[in-house]
C-alpha positions as CSV (number, residue, x, y, z in Angstrom):
1,M,-2.8,31.6,25.1
2,R,0.1,33.3,23.4
3,L,2.5,31.2,25.4
4,R,0.9,28.0,24.1
5,L,1.4,29.0,20.5
6,L,5.0,29.9,21.0
7,C,6.0,26.8,22.8
8,P,5.4,24.4,19.9
9,A,7.4,26.8,17.7
10,L,10.2,26.9,20.1
11,L,10.3,23.2,20.6
12,A,10.4,22.7,16.9
13,A,13.2,25.2,16.5
14,A,15.2,23.4,19.3
15,A,14.7,20.0,17.7
16,C,15.9,21.4,14.2
17,A,18.9,23.0,15.8
18,G,19.9,19.7,17.4
19,A,19.6,17.8,14.1
20,Q,22.9,16.6,12.7
21,P,23.9,17.5,9.2
22,S,24.3,14.8,6.6
23,I,28.0,13.9,6.2
24,P,28.8,12.5,2.7
25,R,30.6,9.2,2.7
26,S,33.0,10.3,0.0
27,Q,34.8,13.3,1.5
28,L,36.1,16.3,-0.6
29,G,39.8,16.0,-1.4
30,T,42.1,18.6,-3.0
31,V,45.7,18.6,-4.2
32,T,47.5,21.7,-4.9
33,Q,51.1,21.9,-6.4
34,W,53.2,24.8,-7.8
35,I,55.5,23.6,-10.6
36,A,57.7,26.1,-12.3
37,G,55.4,28.9,-11.3
38,A,52.3,27.2,-12.6
39,R,49.6,26.1,-10.2
40,L,48.0,22.7,-10.5
41,D,44.8,21.8,-8.5
42,V,42.9,18.6,-8.4
43,V,39.6,18.6,-6.8
44,Y,37.7,15.4,-6.3
45,R,35.4,13.3,-4.0
46,R,37.2,10.4,-2.4
47,P,35.3,7.2,-2.6
48,V,36.2,4.4,-0.2
49,A,36.9,0.7,-1.2
50,R,35.0,-0.8,1.8
51,G,36.1,-4.3,0.9
52,R,34.8,-4.2,-2.7
53,E,36.7,-5.4,-5.7
54,L,37.4,-2.3,-7.6
55,F,38.8,-2.5,-11.1
56,G,37.3,-4.9,-13.5
57,A,34.3,-5.2,-11.1
58,L,32.9,-2.1,-9.5
59,V,34.7,0.0,-12.3
60,R,34.4,-2.2,-15.4
61,W,37.3,-2.4,-17.9
62,G,36.8,-0.2,-21.0
63,D,34.1,2.0,-19.4
64,L,34.6,5.8,-19.0
65,W,34.8,6.5,-15.3
66,T,35.8,9.6,-13.3
67,P,38.2,9.1,-10.3
68,S,35.7,10.8,-8.0
69,A,32.2,10.3,-6.4
70,D,29.1,12.4,-6.8
71,S,30.9,14.9,-9.4
72,A,33.6,14.5,-11.9
73,A,37.2,15.1,-10.8
74,R,38.5,18.5,-11.8
75,L,42.0,19.6,-12.9
76,T,42.9,23.2,-13.0
77,V,46.2,24.5,-14.5
78,S,47.3,28.1,-14.5
79,A,49.8,27.6,-17.5
80,P,50.2,25.3,-20.5
81,I,51.5,21.9,-19.6
82,E,52.6,18.7,-21.2
83,V,50.8,15.6,-20.0
84,N,52.7,12.4,-20.9
85,G,54.2,14.4,-23.7
86,S,51.0,16.0,-25.1
87,R,50.2,19.7,-24.8
88,L,47.2,20.8,-22.6
89,A,46.3,24.5,-22.4
90,A,45.9,26.4,-19.2
91,G,42.4,26.0,-17.9
92,E,39.9,23.8,-16.0
93,Y,39.0,20.3,-17.1
94,G,36.9,17.4,-16.1
95,V,39.1,14.2,-15.4
96,W,37.9,10.9,-16.7
97,M,39.7,7.5,-17.1
98,I,39.2,4.4,-19.2
99,P,40.7,1.5,-17.1
100,D,42.1,-1.6,-18.7
101,S,44.2,-4.4,-17.2
102,A,47.2,-3.3,-19.3
103,S,46.8,0.3,-20.3
104,W,44.6,3.1,-19.0
105,T,43.5,6.3,-20.7
106,W,43.3,9.7,-18.9
107,V,40.7,11.9,-20.5
108,F,40.5,15.6,-20.0
109,T,37.2,17.4,-21.0
110,T,36.5,21.0,-21.4
111,V,33.3,20.3,-19.2
112,A,34.7,20.6,-15.8
113,A,31.5,20.5,-13.9
114,A,29.7,17.1,-14.5
115,H,27.9,14.4,-12.5
116,H,30.1,11.5,-11.9
117,L,28.0,9.1,-14.0
118,R,27.5,11.5,-17.0
119,Y,30.6,11.8,-19.2
120,P,30.1,14.7,-21.6
121,P,30.8,13.3,-25.1
122,G,32.3,15.5,-27.7
123,H,34.2,17.8,-25.3
124,D,37.5,16.1,-25.0
125,A,40.5,18.3,-24.8
126,L,43.1,15.6,-24.5
127,R,43.4,11.8,-24.2
128,V,46.7,10.2,-23.1
129,R,47.6,6.6,-22.2
130,A,49.3,5.3,-19.0
131,A,50.6,2.0,-17.8
132,P,49.1,1.1,-14.5
133,A,51.1,-0.5,-11.7
134,R,50.5,-2.2,-8.4
135,G,51.3,-0.4,-5.1
136,D,50.5,-0.2,-1.5
137,H,46.8,-0.6,-0.7
138,Y,44.9,2.8,-0.6
139,E,41.5,2.3,1.0
140,T,40.3,5.8,0.0
141,L,40.9,7.0,-3.6
142,A,43.7,9.6,-3.7
143,F,45.7,11.8,-6.1
144,V,49.3,12.1,-5.0
145,L,52.4,13.8,-6.3
146,P,55.3,11.6,-5.3
147,M,57.9,13.4,-7.4
148,V,58.0,17.1,-8.0
149,D,61.1,18.7,-9.7
150,A,61.8,22.1,-11.0
151,D,59.6,22.0,-14.1
152,S,58.0,18.6,-13.8
153,A,56.0,16.3,-11.6
154,V,54.4,12.8,-11.5
155,L,50.7,12.8,-10.5
156,Q,49.2,9.4,-9.5
157,M,45.7,8.2,-9.1
158,R,45.7,5.5,-6.4
159,W,42.9,3.3,-5.2
160,G,43.1,-0.2,-3.9
161,S,46.4,-1.5,-5.0
162,T,46.2,0.3,-8.5
163,V,48.5,3.2,-9.3
164,V,48.1,5.2,-12.6
165,P,50.7,7.8,-13.1
166,L,50.8,10.8,-15.3
167,S,53.9,12.8,-16.1
168,I,53.4,16.6,-16.1
169,R,56.0,19.2,-17.4
170,V,55.5,22.9,-17.5
171,R,56.2,24.5,-20.9
172,R,56.4,28.3,-21.0
């Protein structure tokens, strides 16, 4: 009798052990770079284009958007920096953008942990403008640092054929 009661439990445990975990479609991505002794980290979820028209369609012009899926992108800097010539204190920030066909706005909020569809109004630390460019196609959204020098770098958000650069300079 006891064997009969244990067998269903063992079968259920074996079935659960064989179950595959759910793998998110937008994989976690990180970029880390040291610039003049300051550490810069970007953490984000990497959405995939999958043949969709991206900017002006999936991501509408003029709408606040985070370059991430599921949760807002995060930027952490260990020292004060200049972003496109404007000061940003050391700390952790949520990264949002406002796309436009001619000029984009990068938005850094003091609310680092946020859902990707819930921009936290009233918490902006800095907004800077950037001119988008066209580049090679990136199927999966990426943050890249194509140039790093002694005290400066260029951080780019790339998705589809859109490239949105950001100049970073460490100021001590």
